[in-house]
N, C-alpha and C positions, 0 to 999 in steps of 0.2 A: 327096116322092120325090127320088132322086138325079137331077141334071140330065143329059140325054143327052150334052152336051159333056164333062162330067166322066167319065161312064162310058166314053166312047170313049178318053179320055186314060188311064184306069186299065187298060183292056184292051190298050193299046199296050205295046210292049217297055219295061220299067222302066228308069229311069236311077237314078243314085245318090240323087237327091232324091225319087224316087217310091216309094210303098209297093210291096212285092213282090206278085206273084200269090199267092193268088187274090183280093186286094182288088179289088173292082169286077166280079168275075165272078159269074155265077149258079151256085148250087150245084144240081146235078142231084139228083133225088129218090133217096133210098136207103132201104133197109130192113135193119135190123139186129136181132138178138135182144136182148131184155131179160132177162138171167139172173134178175132178182128175181121176174119174173112168169112166165117161160117163154114169153112171147108175142112176136111180132115187133112192131117199132116202125117205122112208115114216116113219113119226113119230111113228104111232101106231105099225108098224111092228118092227122097229129097237129098240124100247124101251119096248117091251113086256117083262115083268118080272123085269124091272129095278126098283130099289127102289127110284132113283132120276134121273132127267134129267137136264142137264145144257145146255141151249141154249144161245150162245153168238153171238151178232151181230158185224160184223167186216167190215173194208174197207182197201184196200191195201195201200192207201196213207195217212192214218191217223197215225201220229207218236205216238199218245197216245195209240191206240190199239196195235201198233207194239211193244211198250215198254212192254206191258203186256203179250205178247205171251209166254215168258219163264215161267211166273207165271201160266198161264193157263196150260202149259205143266206139271208143277209141281203138280198142283191140280188134273189134269187128272190122273197122275201116283199115287197120294195119294188115290184117291177115286174110281177109276175104279174097283179095286179089291174088293171093298165093295158093288158093284152093282150100281154105278153111270154111266150114259151115257152122254158123251159130244158131242155136235155138234155145228159147226159154221154156221152162215148165213151171206152172203154178199148181202146186198140190195142196195149198192151204184151204182148209174147210171153211174159213171165214170169207173166202173170195168166190163169188159166183162168176159165170162167164162174162157177164156185162161189166163187172168190176175189173176183170182181167183185161178186157179190150180197152176200157177207159184208161186204165193205168198205163198200158202200152202206148196209147196215143198221147196222153199228157206228158209222158217222159220221152217221147220221140224214140222209143226203142227200135233200132234199125233191123231187127230180126224177129221172126215169129215168136209169140209167147202162147203156149198151148195150155189147155186146162186138163189136169190129171185128176179126174173124178175119184173121190174116196182114196186119193194118194196111193193108188196101186203101183204106179211106176216108182214113186218115192220109196215104197216099201221094198220093192225088188232090188233097188240100188242102195238100200240102207241109208237113206238120207235122213238126217236128224235135225239139221238146221238149214236156214236160208240166210244168205246165199251159199249154196254148195255147187261147185263146178266139176264137170267131168271132161276130160280131153280124150277122145277116141282116135285111134289111128285109122288107116284106110280099111282095115278089116274089122272095125268097130270094137277093137280091144281097148279096154280102159287103160290108158297110160298114166293118167293123173286124176286124182280126186282130192278135193279140199277147198281151201280158201282162194280168193283172187290174189290178195297180198295181205300185208299186215297193217294197212292204214286205218281201217275202221273195224270196230267190234262193239258190242254193248258197253257203253261207258268210255269208249276210246275213240278219239277223233284226231289222229295225227295230222299235222300239216302236210306231210308227204310220206309215202310208203318207203320202208327200208328193205323190203323184199319184193320179188316179182315172180311168184310161183307160176301163176297162170300164163303170163307172157312167155316165160322161159319154157314152159311145158309145150305150148303151141309151137314155138319156134323149133324146139327139138324134134317134135313129131313131123313137122313139115320138112325138116332137114334130114329125116331118116336117122336121127340119133336117139339114144336112150335118154329118158327124162331123169335128170340128176336127182330131183326130189319128187318121187311119185305120189307122196301124200303129205298134206299139211292140214292139220285139224281145222275145220271150219269154225268160225266164231261169230255166229249171228243169232237170229231169233229161233227159238225152239219150234219145230214143226209139229203141230197137233195131229195125232193119229185118230182115225175113225175108230170108235169102240162101241160095243154094245153094253148097256147097263147090266150090272151084276147084282145078284141078291145080296143083302147085307142084314145083319142082326139089328142094326140101327140105321135104317135107310135115311139118306140125306138127299133132298131134291133141291133144284135151283130155286123154284118159286117159293117154297116154304122156308128154306134155311139160308141159302147162299145169296139170294137177291138183296136181302136187307144189308148184308155185309158189304156187298159191292156198291150199293147206294151210298152207304155211310163213308166208306174208306177209299173208293176208287173213282166215283163219277165226277168229282170236282175237276179232275184232270182228264179222265177217259170219257170224253164226249166231244162232239164236233166243235171246232173252234178253240179248243183248249190245248194244253201243252202236250198231252199224250198222243202218240202216233196212231192210235186206233181207239174206237169207242167200245164201251162196255155197258150199253144201255138195255140190251136185250139178252134173252137166253141164247139165241143163236150166236151172238157176238161173243159171249162168255165161253160157250162151248167151243167155238172156233179157235180160241186162244188158250184152251184149258191146260195144255202141256206147258206152255210158257208161264201161265199163272202159277201152276204147281211149282215150277222151278224157282221162280222169284219169291214166292211166298215161303217155301221151305227154307230158302237161303236167307230170308229176312231182308231181301233187297227191296221189296214192295210191301206196303206203301213206304216211300222213302223217308227214313227217320234214322238219325245217327247218334243222338244223345243217349247216354246210358242212365238218365235219371229215372226214378220210379214213376209209374203211371200217376197222373194227376199233378205232377210238378210243373209241367208246361201246359198252357191252355190249348195249344195247337198240336199236341201229341197225337199222331195219327197211326201209331202202331196197332197191329192186330193183337187182340188178347189171345191167350193160349187156346181158349175155347173157339174163337173165330178161326184161328189158323187150323185147328184140328178139323173144323167143319169143312173148310175149303178143300183141304187135302183129302178128306174122306169122300167128298163129292166127286173129285176127279178120279180117285181110285175106284169108285163105284161105277164109273163109266158115264158120268155127267148126266144123271137122270133129270128130266125136266120137271116132273111132278105136275100138279094141277095148277093151271094159271090162276084159279080162284084163290089160291093160297098166297099169291104175290101181294106185296104192299102197293099202294098207289105210287105211280111214277113220281120221282122228285120234280119239283117245279124250279127251273133255273131262270134267272133274269137274263134275257137274251142280250149278249154283248158286254155286260158288266157284272162283276162279282161284288160290287159295293153294297148290294142290297137295295139299291135305288138308282135312278138316273142321276148322273153327276150334274152339278150346277154349271160347271165349265168344262168344255172339252177343247184341249189344245193339241194341234197336230204339228209334226215336223215341218219346218219351213221349206225343206227340199227333200226329195226322195234319195235313197241310197240304192244303187244297183248292186246286187249280190250275184257273183258268178256261180255257176253250178259246182265248181270245184276250185281249189286253190290254184292260182296261176303258176305256171312253171317259173322257177327262179325265185319265188317268194316262199318264205317259211310259214306264212299265214296271212290272213287278211287283217290289216291294221285296224285298231279301234277307230270308230267314226265319232265325231263330235258335231252335233247338229242342233242349232237353236230351235226352240219350240214356241210358237206364238209370239206375242209382243211383250215388252216390259210391262210389269204391273203398275197401274196408275195410282195405287194406294196400298197401304199396309193391308195384307190379306191373311186371314187365319184359315188354315186348311184343316178340316176335321177328318177327312178321308181322301185317299189318293190311290189311283190304280193306273199303272202303266199298261197300256193295251197294245201288244205287238201286232203289227200288220203281217209281215212275212214271218210268222211265228216259227215255222219249222227250221229256219236257218238262224234264229236268234238264240244265242246262249244267254245273254243278259242285257238289260238296259238299266242304267242308273240315271235318274232325273236329278240333276244338280241345280241349285238355285245360285245364280251368278249375280252378285251385287252390282249396282250401277258403277260404271267406271272400271270394272274388272273384266277379265276374260276367264274362260274355263280353266286355263293353265294357272291363273293366279290363285284359284281356290284350292289347287292341289297341294296345299302346304300343311302346316302343323295341324290345323283344325278343319281339314277338308270334309270330315264326317258331318260337321255342323251345316254344311251346304247341301246335304243329301235330303231330298224331299220324299222320294219313293224309289222303288226298283222293281224290275221284273226279272225273275229267274224261274225256270220250270219247276213247278210244284210248290212255289211259295204263294203266300196270300197277299192281297192288297192291304195297304195301311188303313185301318179303321179305328179311330179313337172314340172313346165314349163321350157323351155330352159333357161339356165343361173342360175338355182337353183338346188342344189343337197345336199345329206348328205354324210359325210365322213365316210368310214370304214378304220381305220388306219392300216398300215402295221403290219403284225403279229397277227392281231385280227382274231377271229373265231366266226361264227354265232352259237348260241345255241338256240334251241327251248324250250320254256316253253309250255307244252301241258296240257290242261284241258279236260279230256274225261268225257262224261256222257253216260254210257251204256244205250242202247236203245232197248234191246230185241234181238239183233242179234250180236253174237260174230264176231270179225274181227281183222285184222292186219292193223296197220297204218304205212305208211312211207311217210310222207308229204314232200313237197318241197317248195323252194322259188325261184322265178324268178326275176332276176335283169336286169334292163336296165341301162347301164353305160353312164355317161356323156362323150361326145366326147373329152372334154378338161376340165381342172379345172374351175369350175363355178365362176361367179362374186359374187354370194350370196350363203351362207351356211345355211342349215336348221338344227335346233336343237329342241329337245323335252325336256321339263322340267317336273318334277313331283312335284307338290305342294301338300304336304301331311303331315299327322301327324300319328304317331303310338300311341300317348298318349291319349287314350280314353278308356272308359269302359261304354258300353250301359247297363243300369240297366234292370233287368228282367221286362217284361211287359210294358216297356216304349214306348210310341207313341209320336213321335216328338222330340226325343233326338237330340241335335244339336252338331255338331263337326265342328271346323273351322281350316283352315290353310291358310298361306299367303306367298307371296314372293315379295320382292322389287327388281327392276331391276336398276342396277347402270349405265347402258348405254342405249342408244336408241336401241330398237328392233322393229320388225314389226310382229304382230300376224298373223298367218295363220289359225290355227285350235284349237279347244278346245274339250277335250274328258274327261268327268267325268267317274269315276269308283267307284262303290260300289258293295256289294254282295246282298244277298237275303233280308236283312233287310233295304236296301236302300229305301228311300221314295221320296226324291227330292234333287236337287242339283242346286247351283247357283254360277256363277262367277261374281265378281264385280271389276271394275277398279277404283282405287283411284288415281287421277292425282296428280302431285306435288303440285298443288295449292289447293288440298283438295276436289275437285269435285268428285262425285261418279256417276258411270254409270254401269248398268247391261250389261254384255257382253253376258251371256247365262243364261237362266233359264229353268230348266227341272223340271216341277212341278210333273211329274208322272214318276218316275224312273222304268225301266224294265231291270232286270239283263240279260234277254235273248236277248236284242237288245242294244248293247253298241256302240253307233254311234259316229264317229268323225264328229263334226260340223265344216264344212269348211266355213270360212268367204267369202262372195261374194266379198267384198272389204277388202284386208288386212289392218289391223289397226296399224298405226305407234304409238309407245309409246315413250314418252320422258324419259330421264334418271330420275330416282327417282320415276317412276310409280310403283304402287303396285297392285298386283292382289290378291284379297281375295276370297277364296273358302269356301262355307258353305254347309254342308251336313246335311240332316235330316234323321233319322232312325225310323223305326217302329218295335219294338221288342215285340209287343203285340200279343195276341192270335187272334186278328182281322186280322192280316197280313196272308193271305192264304198260303204264301210260307215260312213262318217263321219256320226254323228247330226245334226251341225249345224256346218258349216264357219264360220259367223259367230260362234260362241261362243268366249270365252276360257275355256280348260279348266284346271281345277285338280284336286287330289287329291280322290277320293271313292270310295265303295264301289260306286255304281251304274254300269252299263255305259256310260252317256253321259258319265260323269266319267272320270278317268284314275287309273292307279296306275303306280308305277315301283318294282318289287321284284325283286331278284335273290336268290332263295332258294339257300342253300348248305347242303348236308348233309355232315356230317363225323363222324368217330369219333375217340375218344381213350380211353386207358386209364382205367378207373375209379380214383379215388383210394382208397387203402387206408383203411379205417375204424379 
């Protein structure tokens, strides 16, 4: 049992070095409904005789806690036989009891998950994020509060954990020992608190002010079947995630955009304006008033299944499925890239005006690249100096499909076959993926042809612990071309990326600057006005890397990092898409 002197210390006012309340406090009995059984669940009754109790706060739409569900199932299996009781609590206002029960069944959660209406229990225990776990001893005293381990957090998906706080805390309590680390800050989704609307000099309501911003800036991804983990199509959904919305909007994390160019420079710039940001923050701070539904704009109409604006002419599907485990297998640092042929070789030269990769097991896919492999070659053959020219389309969360205007298209030569490169990130739920690509074909051979170049170098070694390591690559164009889009690519140690144009007369111009690289959001930056380059123009790409321990997503700051396909290795690529007139035959 915990020593009285330590208990008194923990119940005193915390200092910076002490764990926060309620560590050291006794949790009062509570009774909450179990939506899966329809029966009440009482803490005192259900934990009578238990040596340890684990209470974990969850939400159905949080990808961080969903990634941890297999880990929680493992720990339940490990410790239940030794006298530990596990129970989940859902306090999220966006989740009704039916959603809680459905989520528990879909993920095969092996312990009860209760519904905490209006987040009363979460408020009593000062829960700010999900997942947050509590480990109680036999006397229901909190011996540990915090994260499960350090493998997952928003924007972080390590191949394996480097800490085991929850596992070690349960083992210590079961063994009658003090918990070495009584608190580790949770790093998950912000839990929204129920709040009453407050009066304001300039009232902001959802239907009159906020709904239009959400439609324009959020719903492309935040709707069923798309990249975001939860929908934002209704007032109830937006209100349920209000605190999370406030956090990411205030920090500039959402909508995802990382270029520092002025508004209007890129056609797909999705940043909030200063006025839009002010409106959303005011709405949350005023208590998320709904307003009059008559003030709302008509709902956006989305094309079911495709974002091309029309049904594709051709849909090609992976020739075999890929089974994705719920989590990384023990002994592996990650899931290797998969390379899967799609459809059959093309019987004739085909001009593609639009292409969209449509993921099947979307929640576990980090990216898909659709390569065009020429006849007589393999996917490994195209990974050479000009591998960018073999790229037809790609899928990464938050990016848009390739859609060219009339008269511009990309060629798939006769006899070529599409091969998908697939990068999976297991997310807590096993599944089978069989993704597809939809193609819109040009009605006739176009006047302009689109091409993708990869400006890159494999010749680098990032030293252990280095912050700000620089890698450069460049390409000179011996003919006039017109730039369409720029897409930087690095992995987890990527810090920032810049494209510069050097004109034939020596003048320099920044084409794209990404001061804060994020591996989870790899955007193609589409120029609002295509940029004509003279023959002899040179594009220089500069990448900065952070291999230090201060980089929160760094897989291993002690490693010397070189080029490689896997996430824990690195790449330095500046993709450049351009168009030029087709040569006369």
